[in-house]
N, C-alpha and C positions, 0 to 999 in steps of 0.2 A: 137363504131365509131359513131360519130355525123353526121347527114346529114344535109345540107344546101339546102334550096329551095330558088333560086333567082327568084325575080318577075321582069322581064323585062318590062317596059312599051311598049304597041304596038302603032303604029301610030294612031289607032282608039281611044285608051284610052287617048293618049297625046291630040288629037283634041277635045275629049269630056271635059276634064279637062280645056282646054283653053276656050272654049265656056262657061263653068260654070263660070269661072273667069271673063270673058268679061261680062257676064250677070250681076254678082254681082257688079262689078264696075261701070257698067252703072247705076245700081239702086243706089248705093252709090252717084253717080254724080247727078243724078235726085233730090235725097232728099237734097243734099248740096245746089243745086240751089233753090229749095223752101225755105230752111233756109236763104239763102242769101237774098231772095225776102221778107223775114218777117215771115214766117210760122214758126211754134213752132211744136217740136216732143213730143207727148205725150205717156206715158205708162199708160194703164188701166189694172188693175188687174181683171180678171174675174173667174168664176168657171172652164171654159174650159181652162184657162191659160192666160199668158200675151198677150195683144193686143197692137201693136205700131201703132199710127195714126199721121198724120200731122193734124195741125189745120184747114186745107183746106178741110179735110175729107178722104184723100187719105190713104189706108193702106200701112204699111212698114213691111216687113218681120223681124223676130227677128235677123237674121244674118245680114241684112243690117243695122238695128238700132244699133247693137252692133259695127260695123265698123264705123258708123257715131259718136256715142257718145264717142268713144275711140279717136277721133281727138282733137288735142290741141286747135284748133278754135272753138269748140263747148263747151258752157258752161251749167252747170246746172241752174235752175232757184230756187232751194232750197226750193220747195214746198211739199217735202215728209212728210209723217205723223210722221216719227221718224227722229232725228237729223242725219245729214249726208247722208240721202237719197233724192232723188230727182225723180220726175215723169214727169218733162218738161224739154226740152233741146232747146237752141236757138245757133245762131251764136254768138260769142263775138263781142260786140260793141267795134269798136276802137275809141280812142280819139285822138284830134289833137296833144296831147303831147307824144301819144304812138311811142316808136322808131320804131315799126314794122309797123306803118301806112305808106303807100306810099306817102300820101299828105305831110307829116311832114317830110320825108327823106331828101328832098332836102333843106327844109327851114334853113336858117341860123339863129342862136340865137344871141340876142344882148348881148355884153358884160356886165357882172353885176357889 
C-alpha cells in the first residue's frame, strides 16, 4: 500500500514566498528601468562563475538577469565569442515605423 504525504503550505511559508517574489520582481523592475535609461547588462565569465553587471557598475543577481534577458523587449548585442552567443543585452530600440511604438500608433499613413 502506497503512502502519500501532502505538503500543505502554511501561512508563514506563503508569506515568505510572496516576499521572495516581491523582492525578485522589484529587482527586475530596477534593472529594466536602468536599461530604459541607456544602461547595458553585461555577462562576465570568471573563475568563480558568471557575474552580471550593468554598465553603470551595479551588480545583478543571476536569477534577475535570467528574468530580464528572457523578456521580448530586451535584445542581445551580438558580441559573444562564438556565433549565436552574446554577453551584452540592452532594451530594443523602437523605430518610428514600428507598429509597437506608441508614438506611431495613432499616426495616419498617406495613401500610396
